[in-house]
N, C-alpha and C positions, 0 to 999 in steps of 0.2 A: 503494499499499500504506499503510495507516494503521499506525503504530507507537505502542504505548501509552507513557505517562510512564515506565513501569517499564522497558520495553524500551530507551528512549532513555537512561535512567540508567545502565542496565547497558553499553550501547554507549559512553557517556562514560566509565565506569569502565574498561572495557577499554582504550579508547585512552589514557587516563591512565597506567594500569599499564604499557602498552608504551612509552609516551614516557620514563617514570621508568626502566625497566629499561634502556633504550638510552641513558640520560643526556641526553636531549633537553631536559629540564626540571628545574628545582630549585624546587619549589613553595614559596611563601611562605604559602599558605592550605591548609586541609585537604583532603583527598581528595574528602569528600562535596560540599564547596562547589565544587571544580574540576569534579567529574564532573557535578554539576547544571549548571554553566555550559557545559560542553561540550555536554550534552543540549539546553540551551537554543538554542545556536548550530545544532546539527543540526535542530532543530524550525523554527527561522527559515529555514534553507536550504531545508527541504522546502517551507515555505509560499511562499517566493519562486519556487520552481521550479513550484509549482501554479498561481501566479499567472500566471508566464510561459507555461504551458501554455494557460491560458484565453485570454491575449491572442493566442497563436499560432493557436488554433482559430478565433478570431474574424477574424484576418487571412486564414487559409486560406479560410474560408468566402467572404469578400469576394473573394479572388482566384479561387476557383472559379466564383463567379457570373459574374465578368467573363470568364473563359476557359472558359466552359462547353463549348464545342466543341473545345478542345484534348485532347490526349491525355496531359496531365500526370498523374503519379501522386500522389494526394493525401498518401500517407505521405511521400514524398520532399519535397514541398513543405512539409510540416509541419516536418520536420527542419531544412531550410534556413531557414525563417522563425524558427524557435526559435533556432537557432545565431546568426542576425543579430541577434535582440532580446538573446540572452544577452551577445553581444560588445558591444552599445550600453551594456548596464547593468553590465557588468563582473562578470557571473555565470559562474563556471567550471563547465561541465557535466561 
């Protein structure tokens, strides 16, 4: 799912307002600046997961070609490969 910059900014603003309401943060910068930074982090996380998905698909294709005669479910293999790659890269899914 592609999120627009405006949607990401609103998500960032919502996260920031909830953190502030719960007393989890005491910002030293303006709300707009912080919301934009949160949105940028979300955007980067989405980009990393998309990259992880592409790598996972490539490994899955490789394994499926090697195990063409097995009864392995490709969706299960995809998830297992993705979890392993995420763990290796320190990405929290």
